[in-house]
C-alpha positions, 0 to 999 in steps of 0.5 A, spaced: 388 910 504 393 914 500 390 920 496 391 919 488 396 923 484 390 927 481 387 929 487 388 936 486 384 936 480 378 934 485 378 940 490 375 939 497 368 939 495 367 931 496 373 931 501 370 929 508 372 928 515 371 921 519 372 920 526 377 915 526 382 919 521 386 926 522 386 926 514 380 928 510 377 922 505 376 924 498 370 921 495 373 922 488 379 918 490 376 913 493 371 912 487 377 912 482 381 907 486 375 902 486 374 902 479 381 902 477 382 895 474 390 895 474 389 895 482 389 889 485 383 887 490 387 887 496 389 894 495 381 896 494 379 893 501 381 899 505 377 903 500 371 899 501 372 900 508 373 908 508 366 908 503 362 904 509 365 910 514 363 915 509 356 913 508 355 914 516 356 921 515 349 925 514 353 931 510 356 926 505 349 923 504 346 930 503 351 931 498 349 925 494 342 926 494 343 933 491 348 929 486 344 923 484 348 921 478 354 921 482 351 916 487 348 912 481 355 912 478 358 909 485 353 904 485 355 901 478 362 901 480 360 897 486 356 892 482 362 891 477 366 889 483 361 884 485 362 881 478 369 881 478 371 879 485 372 873 489 366 872 494 369 875 500 370 881 497 364 881 493 360 880 500 363 886 502 361 890 496 354 888 497 354 890 504 357 897 502 351 897 496 346 895 501 348 900 506 348 906 501 341 904 498 338 904 505 341 911 507 339 914 500 332 912 500 331 914 493 327 911 488 330 914 482 337 911 485 333 904 486 330 904 479 337 906 476 340 900 479 335 895 477 335 898 470 343 897 470 342 889 473 337 888 467 341 890 462 347 886 464 343 880 465 340 880 458 347 881 455 350 875 459 349 869 455 352 864 460 347 864 466 353 862 471 356 869 470 349 872 472 350 869 479 353 875 482 347 879 480 342 874 482 345 874 489 345 881 489 337 881 487 336 876 493 339 881 498 336 887 495 329 883 496 330 881 503 333 888 505 328 892 502 321 888 502 317 894 497 322 892 492 318 886 491 312 890 488 317 894 483 320 888 481 313 884 479 310 890 476 316 894 472 321 888 471 317 882 469 322 880 464 328 879 470 323 874 473 321 870 467 329 870 466 330 867 473 325 862 472 327 860 466 334 859 469 332 854 474 332 849 468 339 849 468 343 844 471 347 849 476 345 848 483 348 855 485 344 859 480 338 855 482 339 856 490 340 863 489 334 864 484 330 860 489 332 864 495 330 871 491 323 868 490 323 866 497 323 873 499 319 876 493 313 872 495 311 875 501 306 880 503 300 880 498 304 877 493 298 873 489 296 880 487 303 882 484 305 876 481 302 874 474 298 868 474 303 865 468 309 866 473 306 863 479 304 857 475 311 856 471 314 857 478 310 851 481 312 847 475 319 848 476 319 847 484 316 840 483 321 838 478 327 841 482 325 837 488 326 831 485 333 833 482 336 837 487 342 834 491 345 839 495 342 841 502 342 848 501 338 848 495 333 843 498 332 848 504 331 854 499 326 850 495 322 848 502 322 855 504 319 857 497 314 852 497 311 854 504 310 861 501 307 858 495 302 854 499 299 860 502 295 861 496 289 856 495 290 857 488 297 855 487 296 850 492 291 847 488 296 847 482 301 844 486 297 838 488 294 837 481 301 837 477 303 830 474 310 831 470 311 824 468 309 821 475 313 826 478 308 830 483 309 834 489 307 828 494 312 824 491 317 829 492 315 830 499 315 823 501 322 823 499 324 828 504 320 825 509 324 818 509 331 822 508 336 822 514 336 830 514 331 832 520 331 839 518 328 837 511 324 832 514 320 837 519 320 842 513 316 836 509 311 834 514 310 842 516 308 843 508 304 837 508 300 839 514 299 846 511 296 843 505 291 839 509 289 845 513 286 847 507 280 842 509 279 840 502 277 833 501 281 832 494 287 833 498 286 829 503 284 823 499 290 824 495 295 823 501 291 817 503 291 814 497 299 815 496 303 811 501 306 817 504 302 816 510 305 810 512 312 814 513 308 819 516 306 814 522 314 812 522 316 819 523 312 819 530 318 815 533 322 821 534 323 826 540 322 832 536 316 836 539 316 840 532 316 834 528 311 830 532 306 836 532 306 836 524 305 829 524 299 829 529 296 835 525 296 831 518 293 825 522 288 829 525 286 832 518 286 825 515 282 821 520 276 825 519 275 821 512 272 814 511 277 813 506 282 813 511 279 807 515 278 804 508 285 803 507 286 801 514 291 806 516 288 806 523 290 799 524 297 800 522 298 807 525 295 806 532 301 803 535 305 809 532 300 814 535 300 810 542 308 810 542 308 818 541 302 819 546 306 815 551 312 819 550 308 826 550 305 824 557 312 823 559 314 830 557 308 833 559 307 836 553 300 838 554 298 841 547 301 835 543 297 830 548 291 834 547 292 833 539 294 825 540 288 824 545 283 827 540 286 823 534 285 817 538 278 818 540 277 819 533 280 813 531 276 809 536 270 812 534 270 812 526 273 805 526 269 800 522 266 795 527 268 789 522 275 791 522 279 789 528 283 795 531 287 792 536 292 786 535 291 783 542 289 784 549 296 787 551 295 793 546 288 794 549 291 795 556 296 799 553 291 804 550 287 804 557 293 805 561 295 811 557 288 814 557 288 813 565 294 817 565 291 822 561 285 822 566 290 824 571 293 830 567 291 837 570 291 840 563 283 841 562 283 839 554 288 833 555 283 831 561 277 832 556 280 829 550 282 823 554 275 822 556 273 822 549 278 817 548 275 813 554 268 814 551 270 811 544 274 805 547 268 802 551 266 797 546 266 790 546 269 789 539 275 793 542 276 790 549 279 783 547 278 778 552 279 778 557 275 784 558 279 789 563 273 790 567 278 792 573 282 797 569 276 800 567 273 801 574 280 804 576 280 809 570 272 811 572 274 812 579 279 817 577 275 820 572 269 821 578 274 824 583 277 829 578 270 831 576 268 832 583 274 835 585 274 840 579 266 842 581 268 844 588 275 848 586 274 855 584 281 855 580 279 849 576 279 850 568 275 843 567 268 846 566 270 853 562 268 854 555 273 852 550 273 856 544 277 855 537 281 849 539 282 844 533 282 838 537 275 839 539 272 836 533 265 838 531 259 834 533 264 831 539 261 833 546 266 838 550 262 838 556 266 833 561 260 832 565 256 830 558 262 826 556 262 822 563 254 821 562 256 818 555 262 813 558 257 811 563 252 809 557 257 805 554 259 802 560 251 800 561 251 797 554 258 793 555 255 790 561 248 788 557 252 785 551 257 781 556 252 779 561 250 772 557 257 771 554 260 766 558 267 768 555 266 775 558 264 773 565 270 769 567 277 770 568 281 766 562 288 766 567 285 761 572 281 754 571 274 753 571 274 750 578 278 756 581 273 762 578 271 767 584 263 766 586 262 773 584 265 774 577 268 781 574 262 783 570 258 782 576 263 787 580 263 791 574 256 792 574 255 793 581 260 799 581 257 802 575 250 802 578 252 805 585 257 810 582 252 812 577 247 813 582 251 816 588 256 820 584 254 821 577 247 823 577 248 828 582 253 831 578 249 831 572 243 834 576 248 840 578 250 841 571 243 841 569 241 846 574 246 851 572 243 851 565 249 851 561 248 844 557 241 843 554 244 836 551 246 834 558 239 833 560 237 829 554 243 825 555 241 823 562 234 821 560 238 816 555 242 814 561 236 812 565 233 809 560 239 804 559 240 803 567 232 801 567 233 796 563 239 793 567 237 794 574 229 797 574 229 797 581 234 801 583 233 805 577 226 806 579 228 809 586 233 814 582 227 816 578 223 818 584 229 821 587 230 825 581 223 827 580 223 830 588 229 834 586 226 837 580 228 833 574 221 832 571 219 840 572 226 841 568 224 837 562 217 839 561 219 847 562 225 846 557 221 842 552 217 849 551 223 852 549 225 847 544 222 846 537 224 839 536 222 833 540 226 827 540 224 820 541 228 818 547 225 824 551 218 821 550 220 814 551 224 817 558 217 821 560 213 815 558 217 810 563 218 815 568 210 816 568 210 808 569 214 808 575 211 814 578 204 811 577 206 804 579 209 807 586 203 811 587 197 807 585 199 800 583 192 798 583 189 803 578 191 801 571 196 805 567 192 810 563 192 810 556 191 817 555 198 818 558 201 814 551 197 818 547 199 825 550 206 824 551 208 827 545 204 833 546 208 836 552 210 842 548 208 847 554 211 849 560 207 848 567 205 855 567 202 855 560 198 848 561 192 852 563 191 854 556 190 847 553 184 845 550 185 837 549 182 833 555 188 828 555 193 833 555 190 837 561 189 830 564 197 829 563 199 835 566 195 834 572 198 827 573 205 830 572 204 836 577 201 831 582 207 827 582 211 833 582 208 836 588 207 829 592 215 828 591 216 835 594 218 838 588 213 845 588 214 847 581 208 852 581 205 857 586 199 855 590 195 860 585 198 857 579 196 850 581 189 852 583 188 856 576 190 850 572 185 845 576 180 850 576 181 850 568 181 843 568 174 842 572 171 848 568 172 845 561 169 839 563 161 839 561 160 834 566 166 834 572 163 827 574 166 824 568 173 825 570 177 818 571 178 816 578 185 817 577 185 824 575 179 826 580 184 823 586 189 827 583 185 834 583 183 833 590 190 832 592 192 838 588 187 842 591 189 840 598 196 842 596 194 849 594 190 850 600 196 849 604 200 853 600 195 859 600 193 858 608 186 857 606 186 864 602 182 861 596 175 861 593 171 855 595 166 856 590 170 855 584 169 849 580 174 845 583 172 847 590 165 844 589 168 838 585 173 836 591 168 838 597 163 833 593 168 828 592 171 828 599 164 828 602 160 823 598 165 818 595 169 813 599 176 815 601 180 810 597 177 814 591 180 821 593 185 820 599 193 821 598 198 820 604 201 826 604 202 832 610 198 836 605 192 833 607 193 834 614 194 841 613 188 842 609 184 839 615 186 844 620 186 850 615 179 848 612 173 848 617 168 845 613 173 839 611 175 838 618 168 837 620 166 832 615 172 828 613 177 830 619 176 824 623 177 819 616 183 823 614 186 822 621 184 815 621 187 814 614 194 817 617 194 813 623 194 807 619 200 809 615 206 805 615 210 812 614 211 813 622 217 817 621 212 823 617 207 823 622 205 821 629 201 815 629 200 815 636 197 822 637 192 820 631 190 814 634 189 816 641 184 822 639 180 818 634 175 816 639 173 823 642 174 826 635 168 821 632 164 824 637 165 831 636 160 835 631 164 842 631 171 843 627 173 847 633 172 842 638 176 837 633 182 841 633 181 843 641 181 835 642 187 834 638 191 839 642 189 836 648 191 829 646 197 832 643 199 836 650 198 829 654 202 825 649 208 830 650 207 830 657 207 823 657 214 823 653 217 828 657 216 824 664 219 818 662 224 815 666 228 813 660 231 820 658 233 817 651 227 820 647 225 817 641 226 823 636 222 822 631 216 820 635 217 827 639 218 831 633 212 828 629 208 829 636 210 836 637 209 838 629 201 836 630 201 839 637 204 846 634 199 845 628 193 845 633 195 850 637 196 855 632 190 853 628 185 857 633 187 863 638 187 860 645 189 862 652 194 858 656 192 854 662 195 850 668 196 844 663 200 848 658 204 851 663 206 844 665 208 842 658 212 849 658 216 847 664 218 840 661 220 843 654 224 848 657 227 843 662 229 839 655 232 845 652 237 846 658 239 839 657 246 838 654 244 834 648 240 840 645 245 841 640 244 834 637 236 836 636 236 842 631 229 840 628 226 839 635 230 845 638 226 850 633 220 846 634 220 848 642 222 855 641 216 856 636 212 853 642 215 857 647 213 863 642 206 861 642 205 860 649 208 867 650 203 870 645 197 866 648 198 869 655 193 874 656 195 876 663 200 876 668 198 870 672 198 865 667 204 868 663 210 864 662 215 870 661 216 871 669 218 864 669 223 865 663 226 871 666 228 868 673 230 861 669 238 862 669 239 855 666 234 857 660 237 864 659 244 861 659 241 856 654 238 862 649 245 865 650 249 859 647 244 858 642 245 865 639 253 864 640 253 857 636 250 860 630 248 853 627 242 855 624 239 862 622 232 859 624 234 857 631 238 864 632 232 868 630 227 864 634 231 866 640 232 873 638 224 873 638 223 870 645 229 875 648 225 881 645 219 879 648 223 878 655 226 885 654 219 888 653 216 885 658 221 886 664 221 894 661 214 894 664 215 891 671 219 895 676 220 889 681 222 884 676 229 883 674 232 878 670 237 874 674 242 873 668 244 878 662 245 875 655 250 878 652 251 877 644 256 881 639 252 886 635 256 883 629 255 881 624 250 886 623 249 886 615 249 878 615 243 878 620 240 883 616 241 879 609 239 872 612 236 868 607 231 866 613 225 871 614 225 869 621 232 871 623 230 878 619 224 879 623 226 877 630 233 881 630 229 887 628 225 886 634 231 885 638 233 892 635 227 895 636 226 893 644 234 895 645 232 902 642 226 903 646 230 901 653 236 905 651 240 899 651 239 898 658 236 892 660 237 886 665 235 881 660 239 882 654 245 887 652 250 887 646 257 887 647 262 892 643 259 898 647 263 905 648 264 907 641 258 911 640 260 918 643 252 920 644 251 914 648 256 910 650 251 904 652 249 903 644 253 898 641 252 901 634 256 907 631 253 912 626 255 908 620 252 902 623 245 906 624 246 909 617 246 902 614 241 899 619 236 905 616 237 903 609 236 896 610 229 898 614 227 902 608 228 896 604 224 892 608 218 897 608 217 896 601 218 888 601 212 883 600 213 879 607 208 883 612 211 880 618 218 883 616 215 890 614 211 890 620 218 888 624 222 894 620 216 899 622 217 897 629 224 898 629 224 904 625 219 908 630 224 906 636 230 908 632 227 915 630 225 916 637 232 914 640 235 919 635 231 924 637 233 924 644 240 922 643 243 924 636 239 930 633 245 931 628 244 924 625 237 924 626 236 930 621 241 927 616 237 921 616 230 925 616 233 928 609 235 921 606 233 922 599 230 915 599 225 917 604 220 919 600 220 914 595 220 909 600 214 912 603 210 912 596 212 905 594 210 902 601 203 906 600 202 903 593 204 896 595 199 896 600 193 890 598 187 889 602 190 884 607 188 888 614 195 887 617 198 890 610 193 896 611 195 897 619 202 897 617 202 902 612 197 906 617 202 906 622 208 908 618 203 914 616 202 915 623 209 915 625 211 920 619 205 925 620 206 925 628 213 927 627 214 935 628 218 935 621 217 928 618 210 930 615 215 934 610 216 927 607 209 927 605 208 935 603 215 936 599 212 934 593 205 934 590 205 927 587 207 924 594 201 928 597 196 925 591 198 918 592 197 919 600 190 922 599 188 917 594 190 911 599 186 914 605 180 916 601 180 909 598 181 906 605 175 911 608 170 908 603 172 900 604 169 896 610 174 896 615 175 894 622 173 900 627 180 900 629 183 901 622 177 906 620 178 910 626 186 911 625 184 912 618 180 918 620 185 921 624 190 921 619 186 924 614 185 930 619 193 930 620 194 930 613 189 936 612 193 940 617 200 939 614 198 940 607 200 947 604 195 952 604 195 953 597 193 945 596 188 945 602 182 947 599 183 941 593 184 936 598 179 938 603 174 937 596 177 930 595 175 928 602 169 932 602 171 936 608 169 943 610 173 948 614 
């Protein structure tokens, strides 16, 4: 650009150097060039380009900031250029203009520009002449969003003038004006734009939508409409406008049926946004118009966005009854299925979910008197699509397809011939998918879904619950179709060619079998997790329906579910639910009928069950507080059947408390009904068995039970259950008075798989002649021994497993009931048991293996001398020792492995005391997994493994019977398989075991701790001192002392622990390091001295008192001597 002639008058103040030019540019010359009217536009283009370069210079912008009037003048020059230039030149001027305003960032400059534009617009009579200014305003508002607020607050006349200009028939002006408002109405525009202006704009927009012809005006109008409907109030205005039958919906309909796909999508999007306000009047207006017909037609497309907008609209509309009154579901179903088929093929999971949700709603809400499917082919097409949805891996698609399946299983939908085979295929898919998802950790099917519009309110979202609903619908379908000859035959073959078993019969068999085998376990596992409280009630409803279809099979299922805890779950859940549902009362009543019919069909069903069933509002534990006789009897009835079917919902103490309260609350206990009395006797026997006869027999229930058993016929009180047999062996008085009778009743039972009737019948003759209960047990023991020997001496070595197991169980019960020593006959039996264990088939009899190991331990513990001890024979039996090693390596059962460890610990202790006796085989087992054995869920494994560790520590890991592998890692003793970390870990576990409630585990832990401390004191003094100073030691000792109860075994274990601590040279500091610990120990010893204990425990307690007084600090000695009343 050449400098102007008068450049010398400008000076160098406004001259600048730009990177691409050697000459300096004079801003004054540039401005004069742009405002020179005599110069043609072509020559002005370089000046505009140079102005754009100048604006990039910070020093130029700084000079303009200091001389704002020059900047204002330059912007006015640019505005004049925009008005008088062609479009291409005007756009370049606009670019320079916007860049300058952006760099300047001056409010004063912006207001000067707006004032200038407002003045020009008000002095322009022809709106067409204002078009450049409108374009400029639109670009300004888009580039500078804060300008919207300034325009609305300070330049309202401009906006009103622009809105008025929309009524003029110039689509260029209209389009650019609408463009301006599109970017004006952003952010919190509702608070800025006056209400009158909003209403006027809405009215003009509706009119323009009818009259607009050019695509760019229509697109701008739709963009503006999207902004307007973000306001609830303005949406209401738009939806209620009616300008001579011109409404927003008629305008949108015109766009939906247009051939312009962009406008079609925009209209559908706007409609979906309007319906998302969830107002019934909006939905009613859409439903009453004919726009919905064209919406369904719009589903026949390939655009995912268009499909989404249509489905969103339909999803909102199908929630209203008016939708079905107008029959929209009927003519829209075909289009929906077409879209669903297309979406499944493209695997669009989000839209598939929405489509299936709509389908489920249509199928659920469609009136039964209006057919939804026009023919059987459309039904099959729908079922096939649902089947494809069930196959999908997306959890929400799977869920909504199940909802659709649940809704379509209605006789009114499944037109003849009913497609039972197709339904069966889909149900199989569903079951397999649920079972696979349940076992897969990565499956998302069972995860909670939140915030998804497709999961309609009040529709179940748990797949297991939906599966239960589906089976309920199937059972109802079978009932409705069973007596209908049209549904029981296939219409495609002649009557003579009909199959013998009709399709409905096959479908019924499938439903019943799959429900019992797969659905019920699945539902029960879900109920046990406690996730869905409605599911339990749904299962009850299903079982009631199944009972009406197949009562024999359902009765078996109900008995099985009771044994698995369903009844106790239902009762306890009712205690936490305020509302009682009728279906639950019906289910409980039906279940009581089934239980009663199975147990005592000869006794009429009690009327008080009907009267009290609705009063089951307390948990089983709280039933002790009941005052109503009928309700108490009902709870006894329920607890009886739970225990009888091996669902033990209460502890032995709680059962005794309930039946004692029941008996004690009766003025005359003899007034109990025969049924209740029989159930009370059983519950007493059951509780006594659980508590190992540690009960108060002088309680009200105890007196009633004993009197009933002794005075009344057996049919009045006997219940066939193993608890009665245990009770006979545990209670000497019952054994003496009713033992033979119980044995007789057990022997005639048909359930020979539970009890050995042979042993019972064979000992009856001798039992009847016996007066003493001890002799009775000895008789059973002798007869059992004889029968076992006869079994083992058979030539046919294929043993009857049930018979052997039952006989062994009774013999074990009799052998452990009274202390006894072994004799020659027991040694013979021992020989046969060991021989059987050594056979190759032992791995096929895990229960018998466990019983034989228990019997061996009983023989070991009963051996009172070396002459009749079984230990020497075991130590020299190579096959038996190899068998033990194999049992430890197999790891099939923690109980079997634990019992084997227990036997090995006895062998180790025995061979350690016999110098001339050595084992012929050394059993070798890996130490690890150490923690797995210590954390085993089997107490037997914990106790016996601790015994082996204790025996190993005592013999310094040198034994001819047993050794651990993995040795050579512990420097202080290379024979030890443990390293320092393992020993520390073991020590921490022993601390935990010592404060457990299980006395046997506590005692085994104490033996192991004693052996460990002795071993470390001689082997690794450093580690010994570290463990001695372990911070948990004192707390463990205090807790162990405080948890000691009156059980002699518990007292002896705690005294042994104190003996271990006080005998140790430095261990006594655990007691003396704090006054609180000394007070706890002294209180414990003082209370023991005052109790009546065995002589051994009394002597041990006195010795511990002396040692305690010897180690207490001098300043405390006098205090504790006074406490124990001991003088120096």
